[in-house]
C-alpha positions as CSV (number, residue, x, y, z in Angstrom):
1,M,1.6,-5.5,8.9
2,P,3.3,-5.1,5.7
3,E,7.0,-4.8,5.2
4,P,8.2,-3.5,1.8
5,T,11.4,-1.8,1.0
6,F,10.6,0.3,-2.0
7,T,9.7,4.0,-2.1
8,S,7.2,5.3,-4.6
9,R,4.3,6.8,-6.4
10,R,1.0,5.5,-7.2
11,G,-0.1,5.6,-10.7
12,L,-3.6,4.8,-12.2
13,L,-3.1,1.3,-13.2
14,F,-6.3,0.2,-15.1
15,G,-9.2,2.2,-16.5
16,A,-12.5,0.7,-17.6
17,A,-11.1,1.2,-21.1
18,A,-7.4,0.8,-21.9
19,V,-5.8,3.7,-23.8
20,S,-2.4,3.7,-25.0
21,A,-0.9,7.0,-26.2
22,G,1.1,6.6,-29.4
23,A,4.0,8.9,-30.3
24,L,4.8,10.0,-33.8
25,V,7.8,8.0,-34.9
26,T,10.3,9.9,-37.1
27,G,13.3,9.1,-39.1
28,C,16.8,10.2,-38.1
29,T,17.3,12.6,-40.9
30,S,13.8,13.7,-41.6
31,N,10.8,15.4,-39.8
32,E,8.3,13.5,-42.0
33,P,6.9,10.0,-40.8
34,S,8.8,7.2,-42.5
35,G,6.5,5.2,-44.8
36,G,3.2,5.9,-42.9
37,D,3.3,2.8,-40.7
38,E,1.3,2.8,-37.6
39,P,3.3,3.5,-34.5
40,A,3.8,0.1,-32.7
41,A,2.5,1.7,-29.4
42,N,-0.9,2.1,-31.0
43,N,-1.2,-1.6,-31.6
44,Q,-0.2,-3.2,-28.4
45,P,-2.6,-5.3,-26.4
46,A,-3.6,-3.8,-23.2
47,A,-5.5,-5.3,-20.3
48,D,-9.1,-3.9,-20.0
49,D,-12.5,-5.1,-18.7
50,K,-13.4,-7.1,-21.7
51,P,-13.4,-10.8,-21.4
52,G,-10.2,-12.4,-22.7
53,K,-8.1,-15.5,-22.3
54,Q,-9.0,-17.6,-19.2
55,V,-6.6,-17.1,-16.4
56,T,-6.2,-18.9,-13.1
57,I,-4.6,-17.0,-10.5
58,G,-3.2,-18.6,-7.2
59,F,-3.4,-16.2,-4.3
60,A,-1.5,-16.8,-1.0
61,G,-1.3,-14.5,1.9
62,P,-0.7,-14.6,5.6
63,Q,-3.3,-14.9,8.3
64,A,-5.8,-12.0,8.4
65,D,-5.2,-11.1,12.0
66,H,-5.2,-7.4,11.4
67,G,-7.8,-5.3,9.8
68,W,-5.5,-4.3,7.0
69,L,-4.7,-7.9,6.1
70,N,-8.3,-8.8,6.1
71,A,-9.0,-5.9,3.7
72,I,-6.1,-7.3,1.6
73,N,-7.9,-10.6,1.1
74,D,-11.3,-9.0,0.5
75,N,-9.8,-6.7,-2.1
76,A,-8.3,-9.7,-4.0
77,K,-11.4,-11.7,-4.0
78,K,-13.7,-8.9,-5.0
79,R,-11.4,-7.9,-7.9
80,A,-11.2,-11.4,-9.2
81,E,-15.1,-11.7,-9.1
82,K,-15.2,-8.6,-11.4
83,Y,-13.6,-10.6,-14.3
84,S,-15.5,-13.5,-15.9
85,D,-12.1,-14.7,-17.4
86,V,-10.4,-15.1,-14.0
87,T,-10.5,-18.0,-11.7
88,L,-9.0,-17.4,-8.2
89,E,-7.4,-20.2,-6.2
90,I,-7.0,-18.8,-2.7
91,T,-5.2,-20.5,0.2
92,E,-6.1,-20.4,3.8
93,G,-3.9,-17.6,5.2
94,S,-1.1,-18.6,7.5
95,N,1.7,-16.8,9.6
96,D,3.6,-20.0,9.6
97,T,6.2,-19.9,7.0
98,A,6.4,-23.5,6.4
99,Q,2.7,-23.8,6.0
100,Q,2.5,-21.0,3.5
101,I,5.4,-22.4,1.6
102,G,3.5,-25.8,1.4
103,Q,0.4,-23.9,0.2
104,I,2.3,-22.0,-2.6
105,E,3.8,-25.5,-3.6
106,T,0.3,-26.9,-3.9
107,L,-0.6,-24.1,-6.2
108,I,2.6,-24.5,-8.2
109,N,1.7,-28.3,-8.6
110,K,-1.8,-27.3,-9.8
111,K,-0.1,-25.3,-12.6
112,V,-1.9,-22.1,-11.9
113,D,-1.1,-19.5,-14.7
114,V,0.1,-16.7,-12.3
115,L,0.7,-16.5,-8.5
116,V,0.0,-13.5,-6.3
117,I,2.0,-13.9,-3.0
118,L,2.0,-11.7,0.1
119,P,4.6,-13.6,2.2
120,A,4.3,-13.8,5.9
121,D,8.1,-13.3,5.7
122,G,9.6,-12.2,2.5
123,K,13.0,-13.6,3.2
124,A,11.8,-17.0,4.3
125,L,9.5,-17.4,1.3
126,T,12.1,-16.2,-1.4
127,Q,13.0,-19.8,-2.4
128,V,9.4,-20.7,-3.2
129,G,9.1,-17.6,-5.2
130,L,12.1,-18.7,-7.2
131,K,10.7,-22.2,-7.5
132,A,7.4,-20.8,-9.1
133,M,9.5,-18.5,-11.6
134,R,11.6,-21.5,-12.6
135,A,8.5,-23.5,-13.1
136,G,7.3,-21.0,-15.6
137,I,4.6,-19.4,-13.4
138,P,5.0,-15.7,-13.1
139,V,4.8,-14.3,-9.5
140,V,3.4,-11.0,-8.4
141,N,4.9,-10.1,-5.1
142,L,2.5,-8.3,-2.9
143,D,3.9,-5.8,-0.4
144,R,6.5,-7.7,1.6
145,V,9.2,-8.1,-0.8
146,F,11.3,-11.2,-1.5
147,N,15.1,-11.1,-1.1
148,T,15.8,-11.1,-4.8
149,P,13.9,-9.9,-7.9
150,Q,14.4,-13.1,-9.5
151,A,11.7,-14.5,-7.2
152,Y,9.0,-12.3,-8.8
153,R,7.9,-10.8,-12.1
154,C,6.3,-7.8,-10.6
155,W,6.2,-6.1,-7.1
156,V,3.3,-4.0,-6.0
157,G,3.1,-2.6,-2.6
158,G,2.9,0.5,-0.2
159,D,5.2,3.3,0.5
160,N,6.2,3.3,4.2
161,Y,8.7,6.3,3.7
162,G,6.2,8.2,1.9
163,M,3.5,7.6,4.6
164,G,5.8,9.4,7.0
165,L,6.9,12.1,4.5
166,N,3.3,13.0,3.8
167,A,2.2,12.9,7.4
168,G,5.1,15.2,8.2
169,H,4.3,17.6,5.5
170,Y,0.6,17.7,6.3
171,I,1.4,18.6,9.9
172,G,4.1,21.0,8.9
173,E,1.7,23.0,6.8
174,K,-0.8,23.1,9.6
175,L,1.8,24.3,12.1
176,K,4.1,26.3,9.8
177,D,3.1,29.7,11.2
178,K,3.1,28.5,14.9
179,P,6.4,29.5,16.7
180,D,8.1,26.7,18.6
181,A,5.5,24.1,17.6
182,K,5.9,20.7,19.1
183,V,5.0,17.2,17.7
184,I,5.1,13.7,18.9
185,E,5.0,10.3,17.3
186,L,3.3,7.1,18.1
187,A,5.1,4.5,16.1
188,G,4.6,0.8,15.3
189,L,6.9,-2.2,16.1
190,D,10.4,-0.8,16.2
191,N,11.9,-4.1,15.1
192,L,10.1,-3.8,11.7
193,E,11.9,-2.0,8.8
194,L,8.5,-0.5,7.8
195,T,8.4,1.4,11.2
196,K,11.9,2.7,10.6
197,Q,11.0,3.9,7.1
198,R,7.8,5.6,8.4
199,T,9.8,7.4,11.2
200,Q,12.6,8.5,8.7
201,G,10.0,9.9,6.2
202,F,8.3,11.9,9.0
203,D,11.6,13.3,10.4
204,D,12.8,14.2,6.9
205,A,9.6,16.2,6.1
206,L,9.9,18.0,9.5
207,K,13.3,19.2,8.4
208,N,11.5,21.6,6.1
209,Y,9.7,23.3,9.0
210,P,12.4,24.9,11.4
211,N,9.8,26.0,13.8
212,I,8.7,22.5,14.6
213,R,10.4,20.1,17.0
214,K,9.6,16.5,17.6
215,V,9.6,16.2,21.3
216,A,8.7,12.6,22.0
217,R,8.2,9.2,20.4
218,Q,6.8,5.9,21.6
219,A,6.6,2.6,19.8
220,A,3.4,0.6,20.0
221,E,2.5,-2.8,18.4
222,F,-0.2,-2.1,16.0
223,T,-2.8,-3.2,18.4
224,V,-5.7,-1.3,20.1
225,E,-4.4,-2.2,23.5
226,S,-0.8,-1.1,22.9
227,G,-2.0,2.1,21.3
228,Q,-4.0,3.0,24.4
229,A,-1.2,2.1,26.8
230,K,1.6,4.0,24.8
231,M,-0.6,7.0,24.1
232,A,-1.4,7.3,27.9
233,Q,2.3,7.4,28.7
234,L,2.9,10.1,25.9
235,L,0.1,12.1,27.3
236,Q,1.3,11.9,30.9
237,A,4.9,12.8,29.9
238,Q,3.9,15.6,27.5
239,S,1.6,18.3,28.9
240,Q,1.6,20.4,25.8
241,F,2.2,19.6,22.1
242,D,0.5,20.6,18.9
243,A,0.3,17.5,16.7
244,L,0.5,13.7,17.0
245,W,1.4,11.3,14.1
246,N,0.1,7.7,14.8
247,H,1.5,5.1,12.3
248,D,-1.4,2.8,12.3
249,D,-5.3,3.3,12.6
250,D,-5.9,0.0,14.4
251,Q,-3.6,1.2,17.3
252,G,-5.1,4.6,16.8
253,V,-8.4,3.3,18.2
254,G,-6.6,2.8,21.5
255,A,-4.8,6.0,21.3
256,L,-8.0,7.8,20.8
257,R,-9.5,6.1,23.9
258,A,-6.5,7.4,26.0
259,I,-6.9,10.8,24.6
260,E,-10.6,11.1,25.5
261,Q,-9.9,9.4,29.0
262,A,-7.3,12.3,29.6
263,G,-9.7,14.9,28.3
264,R,-7.2,16.3,25.9
265,D,-8.3,18.2,22.6
266,D,-5.5,20.7,22.4
267,F,-3.7,19.2,19.3
268,L,-4.4,17.7,16.0
269,M,-3.8,14.0,15.2
270,V,-3.0,12.3,11.9
271,G,-3.3,8.5,11.5
272,G,-2.0,5.9,9.2
273,A,-3.3,3.1,6.9
274,G,-6.9,4.0,6.1
275,A,-9.3,2.4,8.5
276,L,-13.0,3.0,8.1
277,S,-13.2,4.1,11.7
278,A,-10.5,6.8,11.0
279,F,-12.4,8.0,7.9
280,E,-15.6,8.2,10.0
281,A,-14.0,10.2,12.7
282,I,-12.4,12.6,10.1
283,K,-15.8,13.1,8.5
284,A,-17.5,13.8,11.8
285,D,-14.8,16.3,12.6
286,N,-15.5,16.5,16.2
287,G,-12.3,15.3,17.7
288,V,-8.5,15.4,17.4
289,L,-8.2,13.1,14.4
290,K,-8.1,15.4,11.4
291,A,-6.4,13.2,8.7
292,T,-4.9,9.8,7.9
293,V,-2.2,8.7,5.5
294,L,-3.0,5.7,3.3
295,Y,-1.3,2.4,3.1
296,P,-4.0,1.2,0.7
297,P,-5.2,-2.4,0.8
298,T,-6.5,-1.8,-2.7
299,M,-3.0,-2.8,-3.7
300,A,-4.3,-6.4,-3.7
301,A,-6.8,-5.5,-6.3
302,S,-4.2,-4.0,-8.3
303,A,-2.2,-7.3,-8.0
304,I,-5.0,-9.1,-9.3
305,D,-5.1,-6.8,-12.2
306,L,-1.5,-7.2,-12.9
307,A,-1.7,-11.0,-12.6
308,R,-4.5,-11.0,-15.1
309,A,-2.5,-8.9,-17.5
310,L,0.4,-11.3,-17.1
311,G,-1.6,-14.3,-17.7
312,Q,-3.1,-12.8,-20.8
313,G,0.3,-11.5,-22.1
314,K,-0.9,-7.9,-22.2
315,G,0.4,-4.7,-21.0
316,I,-1.4,-1.8,-19.0
317,G,-3.6,0.6,-20.6
318,G,-2.1,4.1,-20.6
319,L,1.4,2.9,-20.7
320,A,3.4,2.4,-24.0
321,E,5.3,-0.5,-22.9
322,F,4.1,-4.1,-24.2
323,E,4.6,-5.6,-20.7
324,I,3.5,-4.7,-17.2
325,P,6.0,-2.8,-15.0
326,S,8.4,-4.7,-12.9
327,S,7.3,-2.7,-9.7
328,V,4.4,-0.6,-8.8
329,T,4.4,1.4,-5.6
330,C,1.0,2.8,-4.1
331,Y,1.0,6.4,-3.3
332,S,0.4,7.2,0.3
333,A,-2.4,9.9,-0.1
334,V,-3.6,12.1,2.8
335,V,-7.2,11.8,3.6
336,D,-8.9,14.7,5.5
337,K,-12.3,16.2,5.5
338,D,-11.9,17.7,2.0
339,N,-11.6,14.3,0.3
340,V,-12.7,11.7,2.9
341,D,-16.1,10.9,1.0
342,Q,-13.9,9.8,-2.1
343,Y,-12.0,7.3,0.0
344,M,-14.8,6.1,2.4
345,P,-15.6,2.9,0.3
346,T,-11.9,1.8,0.6
347,G,-11.8,2.0,4.4
348,F,-11.1,-1.4,6.2
349,R,-12.6,-2.5,9.3
């Protein structure tokens, strides 16, 4: 699972047409335009769907041993295929840091125009990010962040704190009128910073609802098996509660099995990440799962868009700056029965 350190919002990055809003430039001592020159922001190049300069993008990620990581690869490939001016050089994913470093060095030696790197370990791969940047190859660091901003030109990733925050507020609004409401939490791996951030966001949101108490927490391992085992323990220990937040939809498959086996349906459940199975359960609306909070794998498509803009020396439509941002954090939207159809095509298996 990803391990970013930024908090965030998600902006619309790229439209089918790039539109830059120009502001009227005025002189210091007059309210009239000085000389009638066109504002610079109106003339800036912005990335759009029209073919431009050919760009070769190297893509290196970890082994796709989780539904979310597989979706990352798929999103990158499909986005690159959309552009006739993009050639994607993609490596075979590896969780071995030495092997991934070697794969990235091969891409550097091939002199690709831009690199998109989702490191298996951000700290361990920082040096190869620096090597690429020093070789004049801009790096888009995807999700798991390098140790220094010098190792990348742009970071794009998810918002773990925001996931917890939005899950907490969703549950809080559902239970705000219930006296002495109780919630429990099925977290991910506790040794990961991302898990700590998700829990912190959840706890901070619940502080806004004095009638709600978190009465139990268990850490699973982002797997179906661990989700089932840890959820069974929670159910056995907690005879009554009103809501559950589960950090990850993959382990949520196991959690839902445990819930069904226990014959429990007396609470609402909120998931995390955005798996297709979760979307389908939310749409069916015949169980405890009522919502999930996104950690969108579409960030990989955005990384390709950003890399293409970098390679073509362009900015982003809708922003006044000539350059792409230095960081973009994807918003952790809540998906429930009211908007699930909109997000269904983005669900990962």
